[in-house]
C-alpha positions, 0 to 999 in steps of 0.5 A: 088513088090520085095524089091530090097533094099535086094540086095544092103543090101546083097552086102554091108553086104557081102563086108563089111566082108572083107577089101576093096583093096583101098582106104586105111584107109577110114574114116567112118564119116564126123567128121573124114574126111580129107579135100581134098587139091583141092578147092570145085567144082565151075562149075555148075552141068549140064545135057544137052539135050541128043543128044545120048543115055547115059550110067551111071555107079554105082561104089560101094565102095567095088569094090575099084580101079576096075574103073581103068580097064574102059575107063571112057569116056564110061560114061556120069555120074558115081555114087559113092555108097553108103553113108548110112543115119542113123535114126538121119539124119546123113550120117553114113559112108562116105566110104572115100568120097571125100578125099580118092577117089581123084584119081578116082575123078581126073580121072573122071574129066580128062575124062569129066565125072561127078562123084556124091555121092549116098546117101541111105535109104533102110529100112522103119524104117530109112525112117520113123525116118528121115522124121518124124523128122524136125531136122533129115531132116535138118541135112540130107540136111546139110550133103548132101550139105557138102559131095557134095561140090566136085561134080556137083551133088547128087544122091539119092537112097531112097527106100520104098516098105512097107507102111510108116506113112503119116507123114513120106511121107509128111516129105520126100516130104518136104525134097526133096523140101528143098534139091532142093532149097539148091542145086539150090544155086550157083554153082547149082548141079543137083539132080538125083535119083534111083526110083522104078516106082510104089513107092507111096512116089514119086508123080508127083511133087516130080519126077519133082524135079529130073533132071533125074531118074533111074528107077528100071529095075531089081529084077523081081525075087530076092533072096527071090522069091518063084520061079526062073526066069529072073532078068530083062525083058522088059515085065511082071506084075512086076513094075520092068519090063521096059515097065511097069516102063516106063508106070508108070513114064509116068502117072506121067508126067516124060518125056522119056529124063529124064529116064534111066533104071537100068541094072544088071550086076549080077544074082541069083543062087537059090536052086530049087525043080527041073531043070525045068525053073522057078521052085519053090525055096527051099531057098534064092538065092546067088548073082552071077556076070556075069563074073569072078571078082578077089577075091582080089576085091570081095572075098565073091561073087565067083560064076559067070555066065560065069563059070557056063554055061561053066560047066553046059551049057546055056539054054534060057527062051523063054518068056523073052530071059533070059539065065539060067543054072541048075545043081544038087549038093549033096543038090539038084537042083540049077538054076542061072539066069542072063542077057547076050547080047541076053536078053539085046537086046530088052530092049536096043532097047526099050530105043533107039526107045522110046527116053529114056535117057539111062541105068545105069549099076549096079554094074560096074565091075561085067561083066569084060566089056563084057555087057558094050561093048554090050551096048556101041556098041548098042547105037553107032548104034543108030537110034534115039536121046534120047528125042524123041519117043512116049509114051510107051503105044503107042508102 
């Protein structure tokens, strides 16, 4: 299983090197926050039975005010990422949430879209430190509840791919139960999570605590892979392929109408030994966006798939349907792999026919609205409501 958290860490590192275009003067800790002028959210969080397939979106803090370019009514839920958790159980950086994002929150509210903060732990050392300590767990519950008081929900992105001590796993499970209890206090807030489907830390009991789950649906190949290849696919051996992830969650009795699949608006460009598909890589991949993104918003990720394919041509992997390109520079061959409307189509059909809740796009704005339009039009032509369908093994 590839470590998807490497992607998020890489993006955070790249984008932290430059000043985000907005909001300005972002406070970095809870202690330096300015209290928003509006009263806390008093309406309970809701996740009604899906009558249609849903689109959720991750808005990354480094994308600043890129959210303004979207019709927020497209989404059923937005997730503001990320609020990283430190080893002491405290949120280390609020990214200005909630006070410096008042306009975004107001626009989401006016669009009848719920906007939730996403809290992250992406390394095994932080996971072990936090959840092995009862005091750190208590601090974390307090911080999450405090920072979520202006939203109707909480999103967790706690990723564990490596082995961690059993005491930390048990502590994590205790934390989830304590957080669920705290969020059930009126006004109740929903609890959602990004979940690598094969993760051992989330058993049947833990997954039942979440109102909805976003299954890892990308990084089948990732920046440190030994071979180039598709970023996301429907079928394959990786636990990040959609059908495999669905089967793993079904084994843990997660109903389809609670499951969304994370959908990448990014890709990877690897240095490779040849121009042949799925060639061995010569080093770490660079992250690419699907479409051009303004340098003012994303100064450190300047390569995009559309520009590359216009220059070097588009190829198609017959096994997965994934688009890719290849070219030679003075250092050797390079290959870029990504998603487009063709490779997305079978996975979106899988969601429709399987009665899954929908998809969650990552990162909002990396596609200039093009892939989002494909998803929206596909779901608009839906033939089956979310919540139906048969178990994935039967299809």
